N, C-alpha and C positions, 0 to 999 in steps of 0.2 A: 711363720711361713712354713709350709710343708715341703718335704723333699719330693720332687716330681720324678717319676720313672719314665714318663712319656710312653707308657705301654698301653694307653687307653684304646677303646674300641674304635672301629671304623663307623662313621656316621655318614649317611647319604642325605643330600639336600638338593633343592632346586635353585638354579640360577634364574636371573630375570628373563632369559629367553626360553625358560621351561625345560632346559636340559639338566641332566643329573650330574652332580659331582660327588666325590668321596672326600670327606674331611677326616683327617686322622693325624695322630702325632707323628713327628719326624723320627726316623730311625737312622742308624749309621749307614744302612744300605741305600739311603736316598741321596748320598753325597753327589754322585755323578750327575743325577738328574737335576739336583738343585743348582749345581755349578752351571749346568747347561741352561737352566732357566735364566740365569743372569747373563751368561755369555751370548745368548741369542737376543738379548735386548739391544735396541738401537743405542748409539752413543748418547743421544739426548736423554733417553729414559734412564740409562745408567747414571748420567750426571744428576738427574733429578732424584734418583734413589740414594746415591752415595755422595752427592755434592761434588763429585769429580768423576770423569770418565776413565776409569782405570780397569783393565781386564784382571788385574790382580785382585780387585775387589770381589769378583765372582767367586774365586777360590776361597778367600777369607770368609765370605758370608756363608758358603756351604760348610766350611770347617766349623764355624761357630754353631750353626744349626744342628750339625750331626755329632758334636762333641758329647762326651759323657754327661748325662743329665746332672744338673746341680741345683741347689736350693734357690728358689725364686725365679727359675727360668722355665719357660714353656714355649714350644714351637709347634704350630699346626700347619699342615699343607693341604692343598686342594689338588686332587688328581682326577682326570677324566680319561677313561679307557686306558688306565695304567700310566698316563703321562702327567707329570707334575705341571700344574698351570698357575700355582700361587702359593705364597708362604706368608705367614703372620707369626710374629714372635713378641714376647714380652720378657723383661728382665728387671727384677727389683734390686739387683745387686746383692741379693742374699738377705737383706733386712728391709724392714719397713713395709708399708702398705701401698706405696706408689711404685708403678712399674713403667719403664720406657718401652714403647712398642714400635714396630716397624712392619711394613707390608710390602710385598712385591707381587706383581701380576704379569704373566707372560704377555709379550707383545702380541697384538692381534686379538686379545681377549679382554680388553678394557671395555667398560660400560656394559658389562653383563652381570655385574654384581658379585664378582669373585672376591674382591677385597672386602666388600661390606659383609658378605657371608662369613668370611674368615674372622673378621673382627667380632661379629656377633658370637661366634663360638669361643673366641678368645675371651670376650667379656664374661660369658657364662662360666668358663673355667676359672678365670681370675677371681670372680666373686666367691666361688667355692673355696678358693685358696686364701681368702682373706684380703685380697687386693681391692682397694677402694677407689683408685684413680689411675688413669693412664696419662703419660706424657709422650709427646712426639714432636720431633724437629723436622721441618720441611722448608724448602726454599719458597720464598713468598710468591715466586712465579709458578709454583706447582699447584695451580688452581684445582686440578683434578683430585689430588689427594686431600686438599683442604676441604673440598666440597664433600668428599666421602665422610670426613670427620664431622662436618657440620650437619649432615643429613642423617646421622645415626639415630637421633632422637634423644641423645644424652646431653647434659649440660656441658658445654665446651667453651673454654676461654682461650683467647689468643694473645700472645705477647710478641711484638716485633723486636727482633734483635739484629739490626742491619739487614742483610739480604735474607735472613732466616726468620721463620715464625715458630714459636714454641706453643704448642697446643696442649692444654690440660683438659682431660675428659673425665668427668665424675661418673662413677659406675653405679649410680643409684637406679634401682629398678622401679621407676615411676610409670604411671599410665602413659605418659608421652612416649617413652621408649617402647613399651609393649605395643602401643598403637602403631608406631613406625615399623616395628618388626612385623606386626600383623599385616600391615598394608603391603610391605615388600613380599611377604609370603603369599598373600592373596594374589598379587599380580603374577608371580611366578607360577603359582598353582594353576591359575586359569590358562596361562600360556601352555603349560604342560598337558592340559586336558584337551586342547584343540585337536590333536591327532586321534584322541579317543572319541570325542563327541561330534567333531566336524571333520572327519577324514575325507580327503579328496580321492583316495584310492584305498580299496579294501581287498584283502585276499582271505579266502577260507581254506584252511589246511585241515584235511580230514573229511571233505565232502565225498561221500560214497557215490558210486554209479547207480546203486539200487536204492529204492525208498527204504526208510527205516533208520538212517543214521541222523544223529543230531546235526552234524556238519552240513548234510544235504538239506535238512529242514531250514537251517539258518540261511544257506545260500538261496533257497527258494524264497524266503521272506525278504531278503535283500532285493532280489530281482522283481518279485511280485509287488513289493512296496514302492517300486519306482525309484530306487536309489540313483541319484544323478551323477555320482562319481564313477571312476573306473572300478571294475569288479572282475576278479579272477578266482578260479578254484586252483588248488594245488593238490594234484593227484597224479602220481607217475604212471598210472594205468589208464589214463583217459586224456583225450584232447579237448573234450567238451562235456560239461555236466549241466543239465537243464538249460542248454543253450549258452552257457557261460564258458568262455575259453578256460581250459585247464592246462597247467604247466607242471613240469616234473618236480620243481622245488621253488622255494621262495627266491633263491638266488638267480633263477632263470626267468623271472617275471620281466615284462618289458620295462617296468620302472619299479622303484622301491615303494611299496604301499605304506601309507601312514599307519594303518591298523591291520593287524592280522588276527583272524579268528582261529583259535587253536582248539580243534575238536578231534584230537587223536587219542589213542589209548594212553593211560597214565604213564606207562613206561617210556613212551616216545615224546612226552612233553618237554623234558629238559633239553634234548637234542634239537627239537623244533625251536624252542626259545633261543638256544645258542645260535642256530642258523639265522633266525630273524635278526638277532642282535648284530651279527657280523654283516648282514646285508644292509643295515642302517634303518631298520624298522623303528618307528617311534613309539608304538603302543601295541599291547596284546590284549585280546579278550579271550580268556581261557575258560571254556565251558566244561572241560574235562573234570570229572570227579574221581575220588579214590586215590589221590596221590599219597604215597607214604612219606615219612619224614625226610628221607634222602632226596626223593624226587621234588618235594616241596622246596627244600633248601636250594637244590640245583636250579629250579625255576626262578626263585627270587634272586639268586646270585647272578644269573644271566641278565635279568631285568636291571639290576643295579649296575652291573659291569658295563652294559651297553646303553644305559640311560633310557630304558623303556618304561613307560607307565603301564600298569596292568590292572585290569578288572577281573576279579575271580581269584582263584579257580572255583569250580563247582557252582556255576551260576547259570541263569537263564539267558543273559545277554544284555544288550543295550539298544536304545533307540533314541532318535532325535527327529521330531516331526516337522521341523522347519521345511516348508514346501520347496525351498531351493535345494534341499538335501535329501529328504525322505529316507533317512537311515533307519532300518528296522533289522538289526542284527540279533534277533531273538528267535527262540523256537516256540513262542506262544502261538496259540491257535489263530489269533486275530491280530490285525494291525491296530495299534492304539490310535484313537481319534486325536487329531491335532488339537492342542489347547494350551492352557496356561499353568498346569500343575506339574511341578517337578517331582519325580518319584524315585526314591532309592530304597531298596529292600534287600536284606540278606537272604531271605527265603524266596526261592523261585515261586512257590505256590502263593505266598502272600503277594508277590509282585504281580502275578497273573490276576489275582482277585482285585487288586487296586487298579490295574490297567483296565480291566473289564468294567469295574464299577464307575470309574471316572469317565470312561467312554460312554457308558449307558446314561449317566447323568448329564452328559453334554459339556462337562467341564473340560475334558480332554487332557492331553499330556504334552508338555513342552519337550521334556527329555526324561529318559528312564534309564536307570542302571540297576541291574541285579548284582549285588556286591559279592554274594556267595561267601567264600571263606575269607575274603577281604584281606588278602596279603598286602595290597598296596592302596588302590583308590578306595576312599572311605566316604562316609556321610559328610564329614567335614569338607572334603574336596567338592562334593556335589553342592553343598550349601553355598560355597563361594562362587561356583559356576552360575547357579541360579540367580544369585544376587546381582550378577553383572550381565546376564545374557539378554536382557531387554524383553524377554517373552514371559518369564515365569512370575506369577504373582501369588503362588500358593505352593508350599513345600510339604511333602508327605514322606515320612521316614519310617522304616521298620528296621531297627538295629538291635541285634542280639548281643553285641559286644561293643566296647569302646576302646580304641587304641590309645587316645590321649584325651580324656574327658575334659581336662581343664582348658586345653586349646579349643576343643569343640564348644565348650561353654562360652568362651569369649566370642567365637564366631557366631554362635547361635544368638547371643544377646544382641549382636549388631544386626543380624539378618532379620530377627523377629521384630525389630523396629520398622522394617520395610514391608514384610509380608508375614502372614501366618505360617508358623512351622508346626506341623502336627506329627505325632508319632503314636505307634502302638507300643505300649509299655509291656513288652514280652518278657516272660520268665518271672512273673511276679511272685510265684509260689514255689520256686525251686529251692527245696530245703538244703540242697547241696551248696547253695551260695551263702548259707548262714554261717557267720563267724562263730567261734567257740562261745557258748553262752554261760561261761563260768562267772561272769560279772556283767554289770549293766552295759557299759560302753561296747563290749564285745558282742552284745546281743543285737547290735544293729545289723540288719540284713542288707544285702545288695539292693533289695527293693527300696529301702529307705534312702540309700545313696542315689539311686536313679531318680527317685521322686524329688530329692533335693536338687539334683542337677537340672531336671526339667523345670521345676518351679523357679529356680533362680535365673535360668536362661530365658524364661518366658515361653517355653515350648508347651504346646497344648498336648497333654498326654491322655490317650484314650485306652480303653481296656480290650478293644476288639477291632477287627477290620471294619465291621459294620458300623460301630460307633465312630470310627475315623471318617468313613464316608459320609455319615449323617452330619458330622460337624463340618466337614469340608464343604458340603452343600450349602450350609447356612453361611459360613464365612465367605464363600465365593459369591453368594447372591445378595446378601443383605448388609446394610451398614451395621456397625457395632453399636450395641446399646450403651448409654452413658451410665446405666445402673441396672439393678436387678428387679425393679418394680414392673411386674408383669400383670396384664389384665387378660382374662380368658373370655372370649365371646363364643357362644355356642347356640345351636338350634335344638339341642337335646340335653336335658338336665343330667342324664347319666354320663354322657361324654364330657360334660363340664366338670363333674365330680372327679372322674378319672384324670382329667387334665390338671385339676387343682392339686390332687394328691401327688401327681408326678412332678409338678413344679415345686411344691413345698419340699418334697424329698430331695430334689436337686439343689436346694438351697436358694431358690428364687423367692422373692417377696411378692405377696399378693395383696396389694393395698385395697382398702375399701373405697368405693367411688365417693367423691365429694357430693354434697347435696346439689350443687350446680350441675354436675355431670349426670346425676340421677334424673334431674328434671329434664335435661336435654335428651337423654336416651328414652325416657318414657314418652316424650313427644314424638320420637322417631319410630318406635317399635310398636308392634301390634298389642292389643289389649291382652293382659295376662303375662306380659314379659316381666321377668324378675331381675331387678337391677341391683346386683351385688357384684361379687367377684368369685365365681364366674357371672357374666351377664348372660342370662338365659333368654334368648330372643324368641323362643318357642318354635314349634314346627310350622307355625303360620307365617313366619317371617318371609318376606320376598327378597329377591336378589337386590333390589334397589335399597330396601330398608336395611338389609344387612351391610351393604356397602357404606351407606351413610353412617351406620353405627360404628363400623370399624374406623372410618375416617375421623369421626368425632372423638373416639377414644384415643386415637393416635395423636390428635392435636392437644390433648390434655397435658399440661406440664408435669403432672405427677405420674406419668406413665412412660416407661422406657421401652417396652416391647409388648406386642399383642400376639396371643395364640388363638387362632380361630379353629375350634373343634366342630367338625360337621359330620352328620350322618345323612344318608339319602332317605328321603321321605316321600310318601305317595302325594302329599300336599304339593311339594315342589314339582314333582313330576307332572301333576295335573295342571299346574299353572305354567309349566314350561320354564320355571326359574332354575337357573344353574347357580347354586349358592357359592360354588368355588369362584365363579366369575366376579362375585362381589369383592374378591380380593385381587384377582388377576386382570380383570378387564378395565380397571380404571387407570388411565394414564396419569402421569404426573409423578414427581419425585416424592418419595416417602423417606424422611430422615431417620425413621426408627424401624427396627426389624419387625417383620410380620411373618408368622409361621402358620401353616395350615396342618391340621390333623384330620385325616380321613380314615376312619376306622375300617372302612371296607377296601381300602387300597391294597392291591396285591403286593407291590414292591415295598420294601422297608422305607425307602426315601425316593422321591422324584423331584425334579426341578420343573415347575410349571411355567410356560412362557407367559410373560406379562405384557399387556398392551403398552406400547411406547418403548419397549425394550426391557431387557432384564428378565429375571426369573424369580419365582417364589418357591421356597422349599415346602414340600408336602410330605408328611410322615404318616405311617400306618399305625404307630403307637404313640400315645402321649409321652411315655417315658423317653423315647428317642428324641422327640422335639424338645423336651425339657433339658435333657443332657446336653444337646447341641447348644441350646440357648445359654445354659450355665457356663459352658466353655467360652462362648462369646463374651459373656459378662466378665469372666476372669481375664480374658485377653484385654478387654477394654481397660480394666482396672490396672493391669500390668503396664500398658502403654501410657496410662495417665500419670503413673508414678514416676518422678524423675529418677535418674540413675542414682544408686546409693553411693555413699562416701565412706572412706575409711578414716576414723577419727585419729588424731594424734594422741598417743598414750604417754603420759608422763611417768617417770620412774621405771622405765624398762631398760634393763641392762643385758642386751643380747650377747655381748662378749663374755660376760660372766656366766651366762647360761650355757654357752658353747663350752666354756672351760669346765663347768660342772659336769656336763654330759661326757666330755672327753675323758675327764678323770675317772668317772664311774666305769665307762666302757673299757678303759685301759686296765682297770682292776677286774672287770667282769667282761671278758671278750665276747661271750655269748649273749650278753645283755641280761635283763631280769627286772624284777620289781624293786624300786628304790626303797631303801630303808627310810624311816620317818625323818631323820635329820637331812639326808640328801634331798628327799622330796620337798621338805619345807624350804630348803635353800633354793631349789629350782623355782618354786612358786614365788618366792620372794624376789627373784630376778625379774618377774613380770608384775610385781605389785599386787598379787592376788591375795586378798585379805584372808587370814587364817585365825581361828580361835587359838588363844595362847595355849602353850603346851610345854611339858617338860619330860625329859627322858630319864628313866631309872632302870638300873640293872640289879639292884639289891633292895631288900625290904627297907633298910634304913634310908637309902636314896629315895625310895618311893614316899616315905613319910616327909622328908625334906621337900620333895617336889610338891607334895600336897599342900604343905604350909605356904609355899610360894603361889600356888595356883588358886587357893580358896578365895571365893568372892565374899560378898557381904553375908551370905547365908551359910558360908562355911562348907558347902558341899562340893565334891569333886567326882570325876569319872576316871576309871582306870581301864585301859585297853591293852590287852596282850599283843605282842608282836613276835613273829618269826618269819623268815624269808618264805614267800609263797602264800602267806595267809591273805585271803581275799575277803571272806565273809566273817567278820568278827562276831556278829550277832548270831549267825547260824552255828558257829563253833562254840558259842557261849563263852567267848573270850572278852566279854565286856562286863564291868561292874559299875552300876549307876548309883548316884545318890549316896556317896560315901561320906560319913560324918566322923570326925575325930580320928586320931592316930590308930586306935585299935581296929576300926573298920578298914582303914587303909592297909594295915599289916595283914589282916585276915584275908583281904581280897588278893594281895600279892601272893600270900602263901597258897591260896586256892589255885591261882593261875600256875604257880611254880610246880605244884603237885600234879595237877591234871595234864599239864603240857610239858612234863619233864623230858628233856632231850630235844625239845623244839624251841621253847621260849628263849628268846635272846634279850628281852627287856620289855618294859611297859611304857606306855604313854599316859601321862597324867594331865588332865585338863579340868578347868572349872566347869561346873554344871552349866550348860548353856541356858540362856533365857528362852522364853517362849517365842515361837515364830512359826512360819510355814517351812516345812522341810522339803527341799527341792533337790534335784539331781542335775549336774552338769558334767559332761564327759566328752572324750574324743576317742575315736578309733581311726587309725591310719590305714586307709585302703591302698593296697599296692597299685591299683590302677587309678582310682579317683582322687587319691590324696586324703587329707584329714577331713573327717566328718565330725561336726560338733553336734552333740545331742543335749537336749534340755527337757526337763519335765518334772513330774512329781517324784520326790525322793523318799527316803526312809526305808524301812525294812520291806515294804510291799512294792517297791518300785518296779521290780522285774515281773511281779505277778500282774500288776495293773497295766504296766507298759504304756503309761501316759506320757509319751515322749514325742518331741518334734526334732527334726534334724535339718541341718544346712551344711553345705560344703564350705570349708575355710579357704581363703580369708573372708570374714564376715563384714558386710557393709552395715550401715546403720539400719537399713531396711531389713536385712537378714536377721539382725538381732531383734528388731521389733516383731518380726514374724515368729521367731523362736519363742518369744515370751508370750505371745497371744495365741499360738496354735494349740497347745495342750488343753485338755479338758479342765485342768486345774487352774487355768488362767484367771477365771473370775476371783479366785481366792487372793491373787496378787493385787487385785484392784479393790479389795475390801469387801467382797461379797459376803463374807462371814461376819461382818459387823465390826471387825477389828481394825479397820482402816487399811489403806493401801501400804504395801511394803515399799522400801526405798528402791523404786524402779531405776533410778539413775545409777545407783550402785550395782544393781543387778545387770544392767546393760554393760557397765564397765567390766564386771566379772567375765561376761561372755566375750567381750572384745579382747580381753587379756588372755583368756584361754585360747581363743582363735589365733592370736598373735603367737603364743607359745607353740601351738601345733604347727603353724606355718613356718616358723623360724627353725624348728627342730625336726627334721625328717626322721631322726632316731626315736622320736616319741611315738611308740606303737599304740599305746592306750593310756588313757587317764580317766579316773573315776573320782569325782567330787561328790560324795554322798555320806551324810546329808550336807547340803548347803542351807544354812539357816537364814531366811529372809524375814526381816521385821521392818517396821516403820523407821527405825533408827539406823539401819545398815544391813549389810550382807556379810556373812562370814562362812568360810569352809570349815566344817567340823572334822571331816575325815577325808583324806586324799590318798589315792593310790596312783602311781605312775610306773609304767613299764617302758624301758628303753631297749632298743635292739641296734646292733651295728648296721648302719645304712648310710651310704653316700647320698648327698642331695642330688636330685634330678631336676633339671630345669624344664618345667612343662611347656614353656613358651619358646624354647630354642627351636629354630627351624630345622627340621629333619624329617625324612620319610620314615614310614613304619619299618 
């Protein structure tokens, strides 16, 4: 048990009613407020808390919480606007891993989640301190507190002892608990966003009397858009702006607005936020840009102090197109068209492009938020809002940064089961995001990390705004395909060839038609038609023939999607046939997606109205259609796959691993690369198989080690070691195929001579058997957490860069994807004729590496290279691990940014 100083940071989080509280450790200065917390309780609540109604209990409880910190004790309080409203404590008595807890909530603030939120934070702190269970005593009539314990999502046992109940709460972090925390957070988040996205009254601070100001533009949009709530301007120099009443300050408004738009110069933003907070405003939309660090901190402090949610700063604004509200608080040139797509963008320019594109397509927007510098409201917030608003069926995100990627991933995995979530993967080539490339794991870029996040969460990641809109058009208008089998139907051979190339390059399958389908289509189409894939119906095809052809292809069980590539011809013009209507004019449900490619089309993508309702996407380029369809195929595959599981791993000793890490960091406070013995011990804690090895510091020790390590052929390998050595082969610090004592002695003397002053010892190993050389590694990202990499190993691993990556912890699906994604994957399945490697052992290795990285936040990097995979097993031949001093961070703890 660690000695707690209780000097931790302040954390802000949301209560069930959407209000903000501060969670922080208790200090001696809190004594009077804590005593008052108890003294203001009713006699009945005092009795339920202390089992007796004694006013002396209040002073004693405050004394205990504010006493000098001692081993095994922790106390956290909740305060709102500087007033203490709750307290939670645990005490182990100084030893052991079981702690007794108690909670107290101010009268009048019950049923708002204060106690539950405090317990969640106490649980997180206790886990980090090695506490594994809580116990609590309560009167059996205290159903309120018993319900709090029961609803936590943790395993809870009750034992009745007369009028009292003893509860034991096991602090295991299973999915049940995370789901319960997530649900509580989602409900609180949605409630906190109501004044942002559904305000009943809005004020604009900074609307100028003359045209040209951003504030005036937003005021105009609000009025012109038909906002149905109360609307005011705040400008001390005017009584009316654009026909909207203007007042001298927020405090002089007829009533407190839910939302205030802040469009004043940067220097005035903190004071404006402070005024809004004191007036009781619930939310700010800060469009002002250019805040310096001091102004930014003052703005955020005001929001947290007074419990205001904030969008921005440096943003375009927000809108909510519900006709009962008509909120358009943006300075975009046009009002967004009402619809069903939720949009969140950090870039105002990207936001405008998405709003315009969705409006033009007819998809429209349910709600929009330009997040700007994203001090508070984030993409995670908006996803949860759209999940519950009853209007949104498509989510579009443009995120340049992530505040809590692991919490975002859990939210996205849930939301993507209900609706498509699309994003523009911005910043893919930013070299400044690349980690130090001194070794393989560190060569992982932020791009790989983002790709892993999107893939695991089921998010459809596109490379441009155009591709995002192209894909949104398909997902909005068409059913998902059950597979990638695509048939192209065309009236021009050239258009068919271009479409076939595009589909193949996008990873779609182009199956040859069956003989039965060939016969059917030949009977439908004009003479000269070519029935392959593409199906060339020729320029002579009529609208009716083409429609019959498409319908017949779609009915075929071996087809998952149809792309109809058309060009205008004089033949069709002469007969009055509109070949596009062959796709759009036929009513009736089509269970498979159909896409149109019109090479003459002016716009990149359009949604064509279809008879009987619905639309059909039409693309100007075959590549756009193929990309969109490929995204739909991937989404369908992700939805069809059940959620992954985390296997139980035998032989894992987490306690010994933590002790190993603590011992190393105590001796090396700045961290560093582990020596071979410590590295091997750490791997052994997780049951990671390693090739046998021995350590030697002298020539004679090396000979003795070689005698122990020699296999049947008598050959050994010697590797030099000194702190900081990463690339042994590049430094020529490896001797292979050593036979006999004389070669071992010569190799040791060579290393000792060439690396005099550096060499601290050598590792001696038997010469490994033949197998496939692989790489497995971890890099700990400060924001995203541990990223596991896997791929081709050996000396060329960094040059070939044949690696895949997934964020830990890894499910069974993630491990399968890691193994099958690299280009070298066929070798693992016996493509070279040598038979498949031990795939089960390889899966176990990756799961154990993932577990090690998840358990140990101090693990900054790990490189296993090579990992030798053979039919008979898998073994790590060389391992490097770097540790840094780092406290664990609970990514799922409820807190605001």
